[in-house]
N, C-alpha and C positions, 0 to 999 in steps of 0.2 A: 682474906678477901672474899671467900665463898659465903661466910657468914654475913658479912656487911652487905653483899649483893642481895642475899635473901631478905634481909631486913629492909633494904630499900624497895624491893619489889612489893613486899607486904605493905609498906607504908604507902606506896603508889596505889595499890589495890584498895586500901581503905579510903584514900582520898578520892578516888574514882567513885566508890560507893556513896561517899558523902555528898559529892558534888551533884550526883544525878538523882539523889533521893528528892522527890518532889518536883523533878524536872519533867520533860515531856518526851516521850518515846513514840516514834512513828514506826508502825510494823506493817509491811506488805504481806499479803496472803494470810491475813489474820482471821479468816472466817473458820478455818478448820486446821486440823493436823498440828504440825509443829508451831506454826504461827499462832494458833489459838492458845496453845500451851505457853509460848513465850509471853503472850499478853498477860496471862495470869501471873507469871513469874515477876514481871516488871511491876505490875499492879501491886504485888505483894511488898515491893520495896517502897510504895507510896508514890510511885511515878504516875503522871497523867499519861493518858494514851491517845494516839490518833490511830485508828483502825482502818486499813485499806484493803479492800478486795472487791470483786465484782458484785457480790450478792449483798445488797443493802440490809435485807431482813436478817440474815444471819449475823452480820456486823452489829445491828441494832440489838439483838438478843445478848450478844457478848458485852456490849457497852452497858446494858442495864445490869448484867451479872456483876461486872467488875465494880461498877459504882456501888451496888448494894453490899457487896462482899467486902471491898477494900476501902470504900469511902473515897475513890478517886474519881477525877473527870475523864471520861472516855468519849471522844468525838469520832464520828463516822465520816469517812470520805470514800464513797464508792467510786471505783475506778477500774476500767479494763486496761490492764498494762500490756495486752497485746496489741494495743493501738499506740503509735508513736507519740500521739498527743497527750497520752495519759499522765507521764510525770509532770509536765508543765502544768497541766490542770490541777494536779495535786498541790504544787507549789503555789499556784494562784490562790486555791482555796485556803491555804495556810496564811498567805499574806492578808487575805480578806478577813480572816478571823484573828489576826495579829498573834499568831502562834509561832514561837521559836522552837525548833526541834533540837534537843539535846543528844538524843540517841536515834540513830536511824538502823533499822533492822530490815535488810533486804532479804526477805524470806520467800517471796512469791517466786514460784517456778513449777514446771511440770515436765513430764517425760511422756514418751509414747513408745510402746514395744513394737518392734518391726524393722524390716530392712528399709534402707533409704529409698530403694525403688518401689516399695510396697506402701509407704506412708505418703499421704498427699503432701505435695510441695508447700501448700499454704499452711498446713499444720506444723511442718518443720520450721517454717519462717516465723510463725507465731511463737514457737518455742524459743527461737533465737531472740525474738523481741522481748519476751518476758524475762527469760533467764539471763540475758546478756545486756540488751540495750536499755531496758527499763531500769536495771540495777545501776548501770553506768550513768544514765541521765539523772536518776535521783541523787546518786552520790555526788556528781558534778554541781547539781543545784543546791544542795544542802551543806556540802562540806565547807564552802567559803565562809558561811556564817559562823560555823564552829571554829574555824581557824582564827577569825576575827575576834571571837569571844575567848580564845585559848582554852576552850573546854568542850568536850564532846566525845562521842564514840559511835562507831560504825560496826555493825555485825552482819556480815554477808554469809548466807547459807549456801554452801557448795554440797559436796557429797564425796564418799570414797571413790566415786566414779571419776573424780577429778584427776586421779593419779595414774589413769591408763586409758587407752583406747577401748571402746565398747561396742563390738559388733552387736547388731539387733537393737542398739539404742545409740547409734553412732552420733547423732546430733546432741542428745542429751549429755552424753559423756564429754563431748567437745565443749559444750556450754559450761559445764562445771569445772573443767580444766581452766577455762577463761577466768571464771569466778575466783578460783584459787590463786592463779597467777596475778590477776588484777589486785586482789586483796593484799597479797604479800608485798607487792610493789608499792602500793599505797601506804601500807604500814611504814615502810622505809621512808617514803616521801615526807610523812607528817611526824616522824620521830622528833621528839622534843617540843612539839607544838602545843601540847595539852590535849590532843585528840588521839584517842585509842582506836585501833582497827583490828578486828579479829574475824577469823574465817572458822565457821562451824561446818565440819565435814562428817556428817553421819553416814552410816551404812544403811542397809535396808531398814525402813521404819514403817510401822503399822499406821497408815494414814488413809484418808479417802482418796488422796491424790495417786497413791500406789495402786489402789484398786482401779481407778479410772484409766491409769496407764497400762493396765493388764499385767502388772508385775507379780500379782499375788501367787500366780500359779508357776512361776519360774523356779528353777533349782535354787537360785540365790535366796528367794524368800522362803522357800520350804525348808531351808536350813535354819531359819529363824530371823525374826524381825524384832527390832527394839520398840518399846513403847514410846509414843511421841512425847509424853510427859518427861521421861528419863532423858531424852535427847535435849529437850528444851532446858532442863535444869542444868545439863552439862554446858550448854552453850551460855546460858546466863551467868553461870559461875565463872566460866572462863573469861568472858568479857570483864566481869568485875575484877578479876584477878590479874587483868592486863595480859593474858595470853594471846599470842598471835595466831595460833591454830589449835583447835579442839576437835579431836576425833573420838567420839563417845563409844565406850565399849572395848574391852580387851581384844575380843575377836576382830573387830574392825581395825584396831591399831596394829595387830599382827598382820593382817591382810595388807594394809598400806605398806608396812615395813617389807613384807615378802615381795610385793610388786617391784620394789626398788632393786631387789637382788636378782630377779628373773631376767632373762633376755626379753626384749620388748615384744618380739613376735609371739613368744610363748605366752606371755602375760595377756596378750591380746586374744589369743586363741582360748585361753581359759575363761576369760571375761565372756566371750561369745558363747561358750558352753554353758556358763551360768545364767545367761539371759534367755535360756530355752526351757 
């Protein structure tokens, strides 16, 4: 039984790879960090790209690079996902360009180091809008088409923060817990539909976003951060193989496993210590 199950999964993975080669992949937060590296991974498959982020200039540079290096078509859709209207505007732009999305990568997200009472309320609400609401809206807008075609994939980027509460980054940890829960539930809902759903949950990663969030000086990052390219390769490979959850790096997987064994209040206290 085990051998036949492994063979079936391998066949499914190859079928997923075949179906999306030459398809269209939409990536949010594509201008830098993990999103930029994921764009390169999918372009290397021969997939066409729709690149979404706030900064049109950086997206344009990436689009030119991908077209020149891989011979794919890369379109740019600038959008501020901290605004509730952003996802609908993206969907409208896709419709106007007659673009069907085969793979949705909800990568856009950000954090902010500090206590709830010390970070401005607007900043925290923007975090919820980008990390939670925009991801949910884009999924709800693009998933029906995939289900109708019985072919598609969704990769949602969470974090190892999803597995515990996080003092000094309370809202960020909570949003990533939502992403993990939402993704795992969605994967079960679409089982057997031809649509694959995967959650990528990296640990500390060396990205411009981490620097902007003030994370580079924390104990967690001082213990070591992964390269964004390595994280992207793990997520890309996991989606292609039909995995439901990908936690890149042995240390991160040990951390996730350990959190499940600890009393929740102790795990929360440790998380707060690491965010300082």
